[in-house]
C-alpha positions in Angstrom: -18.3 0.6 -40.5 -15.0 2.7 -40.2 -11.6 1.1 -39.6 -10.6 2.4 -36.2 -7.2 0.9 -35.9 -4.5 -0.8 -37.9 -5.8 -4.4 -37.6 -9.5 -3.8 -37.1 -11.6 -6.3 -39.1 -15.1 -5.8 -37.6 -16.9 -3.5 -35.2 -20.1 -3.4 -33.1 -22.4 -0.4 -32.7 -23.0 -0.5 -28.9 -25.1 2.6 -28.9 -26.7 5.0 -31.3 -26.7 8.6 -30.0 -29.1 9.7 -32.7 -32.3 8.2 -34.1 -33.7 8.1 -37.6 -34.9 11.6 -38.7 -32.5 13.5 -36.4 -30.3 16.3 -37.8 -26.6 15.7 -37.4 -23.6 18.1 -37.8 -20.2 17.2 -39.1 -18.0 16.1 -36.2 -20.9 15.3 -33.9 -20.9 12.0 -32.1 -23.6 9.8 -33.5 -22.7 6.4 -32.2 -20.3 4.4 -30.0 -18.5 1.6 -31.8 -16.7 -1.3 -30.0 -13.5 -2.7 -31.6 -11.3 -5.5 -30.3 -9.5 -3.1 -28.1 -11.8 -0.2 -27.1 -15.1 1.5 -27.5 -14.7 4.6 -29.6 -17.0 7.5 -30.3 -18.0 7.7 -33.9 -18.3 11.2 -35.4 -20.4 12.1 -38.5 -18.3 12.7 -41.6 -20.9 15.1 -43.0 -23.9 17.2 -41.9 -27.5 16.3 -42.8 -30.2 14.0 -41.6 -29.7 10.5 -40.2 -32.2 9.0 -42.6 -31.7 5.3 -42.0 -30.1 3.2 -39.3 -29.1 -0.1 -41.1 -27.4 -1.9 -38.2 -29.0 -2.2 -34.8 -27.0 -2.1 -31.6 -25.1 -5.2 -30.6 -24.5 -6.6 -34.1 -20.9 -7.2 -35.3 -20.3 -5.9 -38.8 -17.2 -6.2 -41.0 -15.2 -3.0 -41.7 -16.5 -1.2 -44.8 -20.1 -2.5 -44.5 -23.0 0.0 -44.4 -24.3 0.9 -40.9 -26.3 4.0 -41.6 -27.3 6.6 -44.2 -27.0 10.4 -43.8 -28.6 12.5 -46.5 -29.4 16.1 -47.2 -32.7 17.2 -45.7 -34.5 17.1 -49.1 -32.6 14.1 -50.5 -34.5 10.9 -51.1 -33.3 7.7 -49.5 -31.5 5.4 -51.9 -33.7 2.4 -53.1 -30.9 -0.2 -53.3 -30.1 -0.4 -49.5 -29.1 -3.9 -48.5 -28.7 -5.0 -44.9 -25.0 -5.9 -44.2 -24.0 -9.4 -43.4 -23.3 -9.8 -39.7 -19.8 -11.0 -38.8 -19.7 -14.7 -37.9 -19.8 -15.3 -34.2 -19.4 -18.4 -32.0 -22.7 -20.0 -31.0 -23.8 -18.8 -27.6 -23.7 -21.2 -24.7 -26.9 -21.8 -22.8 -27.2 -19.5 -19.8 -26.3 -20.8 -16.4 -29.3 -21.3 -14.2 -27.7 -19.5 -11.3 -25.3 -16.5 -10.9 -22.0 -17.7 -9.5 -19.0 -15.8 -8.4 -15.8 -16.9 -10.2 -13.5 -18.8 -7.9 -9.7 -18.3 -7.8 -8.0 -20.2 -10.5 -11.0 -20.6 -12.7 -11.6 -19.2 -16.2 -13.2 -15.8 -15.5 -13.5 -15.1 -19.2 -16.4 -17.5 -19.6 -19.9 -16.0 -18.9 -21.2 -17.2 -15.5 -24.4 -15.2 -15.5 -27.4 -14.1 -17.5 -26.8 -11.5 -20.2 -26.3 -7.9 -19.1 -29.5 -5.9 -18.9 -30.5 -3.5 -21.7 -28.9 0.0 -21.6 -32.2 1.5 -20.6 -32.2 -0.6 -17.4 -28.6 0.0 -16.2 -26.5 3.0 -16.9 -22.9 1.9 -17.7 -20.0 2.9 -19.9 -19.3 0.6 -22.9 -16.0 -0.6 -21.5 -17.8 -1.5 -18.2 -20.4 -3.5 -20.1 -17.7 -5.4 -22.0 -15.7 -6.2 -18.8 -18.9 -7.3 -17.1 -19.8 -9.6 -20.0 -16.3 -11.1 -20.1 -16.2 -11.7 -16.4 -19.8 -12.9 -16.0 -20.9 -10.1 -13.7 -24.5 -8.9 -13.6 -24.4 -5.1 -13.9 -27.6 -4.9 -11.9 -25.6 -5.9 -8.8 -22.9 -3.3 -9.3 -23.0 0.1 -7.6 -22.1 2.9 -10.1 -19.8 5.7 -8.9 -19.8 7.7 -12.2 -21.9 10.7 -12.9 -25.6 10.1 -12.1 -24.7 6.7 -10.8 -23.3 5.5 -14.1 -21.2 2.3 -13.8 -17.6 2.8 -15.0 -14.7 0.4 -15.5 -13.4 0.7 -12.0 -16.8 -0.3 -10.5 -16.7 -3.6 -12.4 -13.0 -4.2 -11.6 -13.7 -3.7 -7.8 -16.9 -5.6 -7.8 -16.9 -8.8 -5.6 -19.8 -11.2 -5.6 -20.9 -12.9 -2.4 -18.7 -15.9 -1.8 -20.4 -19.3 -2.0 -21.3 -21.0 1.3 -18.7 -23.4 2.6 -19.3 -27.0 2.1 -20.3 -29.0 5.1 -17.7 -31.3 6.6 -19.0 -34.9 7.2 -18.4 -36.3 10.6 -15.9 -39.2 10.7 -17.5 -42.7 10.6 -15.1 -44.0 13.3 -12.1 -43.0 15.3 -8.6 -43.5 13.9 -8.1 -46.4 16.4 -11.0 -48.3 14.9 -9.6 -48.2 11.3 -6.8 -50.4 10.0 -3.7 -48.7 8.7 -3.7 -48.0 5.0 -1.3 -46.6 2.5 -1.9 -42.9 1.6 -3.6 -42.5 -1.8 -1.5 -41.3 -4.7 -2.1 -37.7 -5.6 -4.4 -37.1 -8.5 -2.8 -35.9 -11.7 -3.2 -32.2 -12.3 -4.9 -31.5 -15.6 -3.8 -28.4 -17.5 -6.4 -25.6 -17.7 -7.3 -23.7 -20.8 -8.1 -20.0 -20.3 -9.9 -18.3 -23.2 -8.4 -15.1 -24.5 -10.4 -11.9 -24.5 -11.0 -10.2 -27.8 -8.5 -7.5 -26.8 -5.8 -10.0 -25.9 -6.4 -11.8 -29.3 -6.0 -8.4 -31.1 -2.8 -7.7 -29.2 -1.4 -11.1 -30.1 -2.2 -10.4 -33.8 -0.6 -6.9 -33.9 2.6 -7.9 -32.0 3.2 -10.9 -34.2 2.6 -8.9 -37.4 5.0 -6.2 -36.1 7.8 -8.5 -35.2 7.4 -10.5 -38.4 7.2 -7.6 -40.8 9.3 -4.8 -39.2 13.0 -5.6 -38.6 13.5 -4.1 -35.2 16.7 -2.7 -33.8 17.2 -0.9 -30.5 19.3 2.1 -29.2 19.5 2.9 -25.5 20.8 6.0 -23.7 21.0 7.3 -20.1 19.2 10.6 -19.5 20.0 12.9 -16.7 16.5 14.1 -15.6 17.6 16.3 -12.7 16.9 19.6 -14.4 13.7 18.2 -16.0 12.3 17.1 -12.6 13.1 20.6 -11.2 11.3 22.3 -14.1 8.3 20.0 -13.7 8.1 20.9 -10.0 8.3 24.6 -10.7 5.8 24.4 -13.6 3.3 22.5 -11.4 3.7 25.1 -8.7 2.9 27.9 -11.2 0.0 26.2 -13.1 -3.5 26.8 -11.8 -6.2 24.2 -11.7 -6.0 20.4 -12.0 -3.5 20.4 -14.9 -0.3 18.8 -13.7 2.8 18.1 -15.8 3.9 14.5 -15.5 7.3 13.0 -16.5 5.6 11.4 -19.5 4.4 14.8 -20.6 8.0 16.1 -20.6 8.9 13.1 -22.8 6.0 13.6 -25.2 7.0 17.3 -25.7 10.7 16.3 -26.2 9.7 13.6 -28.7 7.4 16.0 -30.6 10.2 18.5 -31.1 12.6 15.8 -32.2 10.0 14.4 -34.7 9.8 17.8 -36.4 13.6 17.7 -36.8 13.7 14.0 -37.8 10.5 13.4 -39.7 11.5 9.8 -40.7 10.5 8.6 -37.3 7.0 10.0 -37.8 6.6 8.2 -41.1 5.0 4.9 -42.2 6.8 2.3 -44.4 4.5 1.6 -47.4 5.9 -1.1 -49.7 8.2 1.0 -52.0 8.0 4.4 -50.3 7.7 6.2 -47.0 4.5 8.0 -46.1 5.6 11.2 -44.5 2.9 12.4 -42.0 2.6 16.1 -41.6 0.9 15.9 -38.1 2.7 14.6 -35.1 0.2 12.4 -33.2 1.9 10.7 -30.3 0.3 7.5 -29.0 0.5 6.8 -25.2 0.5 3.1 -24.2 -2.3 2.7 -21.6 -2.7 -0.5 -19.7 -6.4 -1.4 -19.1 -7.6 -4.4 -17.2 -8.4 -6.2 -20.5 -5.1 -5.3 -22.2 -3.1 -2.5 -23.8 -4.3 0.3 -26.0 -2.3 3.1 -27.7 -4.6 6.2 -28.2 -2.9 9.4 -29.1 -2.5 13.1 -28.3 -3.0 14.6 -31.8 -1.3 17.7 -33.2 1.6 17.7 -30.6 3.7 19.9 -33.0 1.4 22.8 -32.1 0.9 22.1 -28.4 2.7 23.7 -25.5 4.0 21.5 -22.6 1.0 22.5 -20.4 -1.5 21.8 -23.3 0.1 18.4 -23.8 -0.3 17.7 -20.1 -4.0 18.6 -20.2 -4.6 16.6 -23.3 -2.9 13.4 -22.0 -4.7 13.6 -18.7 -8.0 13.8 -20.5 -7.0 11.1 -22.9 -6.1 8.6 -20.2 -9.4 9.3 -18.3 -11.5 8.7 -21.4 -9.6 5.6 -22.3 -10.6 4.1 -19.0 -14.2 5.3 -19.4 -14.5 4.0 -23.0 -15.1 7.3 -24.7 -12.2 7.7 -27.1 -12.7 9.3 -30.5 -11.9 7.6 -33.7 -9.0 10.0 -34.6 -7.4 9.4 -31.2 -7.5 5.7 -31.6 -6.5 5.3 -35.2 -4.5 8.4 -36.2 -1.3 8.0 -34.2 2.1 8.3 -36.0 4.6 7.6 -33.1 4.3 6.1 -29.7 5.7 6.2 -26.2 5.6 3.4 -23.6 6.5 4.3 -20.0 6.9 1.6 -17.3 8.6 3.8 -14.8 5.6 3.8 -12.5 6.1 0.0 -12.1 9.7 0.4 -10.8 11.2 -0.8 -14.1 14.6 0.6 -15.1 14.8 -0.3 -18.8 12.9 -2.3 -21.5 12.5 -2.4 -25.3 9.0 -2.0 -26.7 7.5 -3.6 -29.8 6.7 -1.1 -32.6 3.0 -0.4 -33.0 2.1 -0.8 -36.7 2.3 1.1 -38.9 4.7 3.3 -36.9 8.4 3.5 -37.7 9.5 3.7 -34.0 8.5 3.6 -30.4 10.2 5.2 -27.4 10.4 3.2 -24.2 11.3 4.8 -20.9 11.9 3.5 -17.4 11.9 4.9 -13.9 13.5 8.2 -12.9 15.8 7.3 -9.9 18.6 8.8 -8.0 22.0 7.3 -8.7 25.7 8.2 -8.4 27.3 9.9 -11.4 30.7 11.5 -12.2 30.7 15.2 -12.9 33.9 17.1 -13.7 35.8 14.4 -11.8 33.6 14.6 -8.8 31.0 12.1 -7.5 27.5 13.5 -7.5 23.9 12.3 -7.2 21.6 12.7 -10.2 18.1 11.7 -11.2 18.6 9.3 -14.1 16.4 7.6 -16.6 17.0 5.0 -19.3 15.4 5.5 -22.7 15.3 3.0 -25.5 14.0 3.6 -29.0 12.9 0.6 -31.1 13.2 1.4 -34.8 12.0 -0.2 -38.1 15.2 -0.8 -40.0 13.4 -0.4 -43.3 12.8 3.3 -42.3 16.0 4.4 -40.6 19.5 3.2 -39.8 21.4 3.0 -36.5 23.2 6.3 -36.9 19.9 8.1 -37.5 18.3 6.4 -34.5 21.3 7.4 -32.4 21.0 11.0 -33.5 17.2 11.1 -32.8 17.6 9.6 -29.3 20.5 11.9 -28.4 18.4 14.8 -29.4 15.6 13.6 -27.1 18.3 13.2 -24.4 19.6 16.8 -24.9 16.2 18.3 -24.8 15.3 16.6 -21.5 18.7 17.5 -20.0 18.2 21.1 -21.0 14.5 21.3 -20.4 14.0 25.1 -20.7 14.0 24.4 -24.5 10.7 22.5 -23.9 9.0 25.8 -23.0 10.3 27.6 -26.1 8.7 25.5 -28.8 
């Protein structure tokens, strides 16, 4: 079981793409593995024959335990194979006798229906299956809009079960005139409600606490004039054929990639008594799913053009929602960017995603009045804040890094030259 993420402790094989005896090639997807935060495609580390599947689908296994054996075609299967110990799980509650729709204000994380049907009965993406399980939705009742009728995440999110029939209202025993006056009853005390956290929310809680406890954060903020960058984006999108569209976030990723080559400390990891300098620039994009936040990455940004970054990030976001991320995209990031501009947020400071040294947070691009050469003008402005691990870099270095990002975005032609 590979470690697909900083804090991953166990994983579940939700689907084997190969069966025993099948030939596999290095880099070929052989399984889908579910972690606390996402379902990730697992690629073979070597070529050969999938000689033995040790762990069946649906069993949670600790990181590092054996799940399968790949051998050379003429190699004998080892004799000392031992089945791994399944990770401890909470005892399952008895199934509810009827399927009920969750009412407003109730705990929707508790299962309200029978277990989801086997993969052979209903075609659904892994993330759709997990959401359906957490929300107590029978996938057999959901209409799939994916390829070939496959149920995807959005189908589960938009699913609405039939509302329960309204309770009958008993007729009054007598008219108000026939009843003596009585004092109104005291309102019943409202009991607090406990809402169980999803596995993803528990993982987010763990990572953020670890980050804030272990990494001494400090923050540097700058105003960025995005007027020229927005004009370049418009001209680029007019010139690019196909569905590839350059977003504001793509411009920021490209600017950050250039700056990380010039300031490699911010692409490093703090490791006890040394810095691990990472040669590849893999920029994670914070993506908000219904169940929580994940930070998959666009890898090799130092070698990608602006348009290539745009295509890669668009594909990454689509597969994150469909639950088909690859292991290297989920666990190989070296720097991250969080953008809340689409939510009409002006400015915020993000928590560093371990083991990164920094994270860049950006807000909305909006028109506002600025002074230029003693004259009042209107510009499209954006606030950017970099959160930095003080063990890795100091304030002056963070300021230089952020000012470099600012200069690249304010003179965006340079984004097309590297």
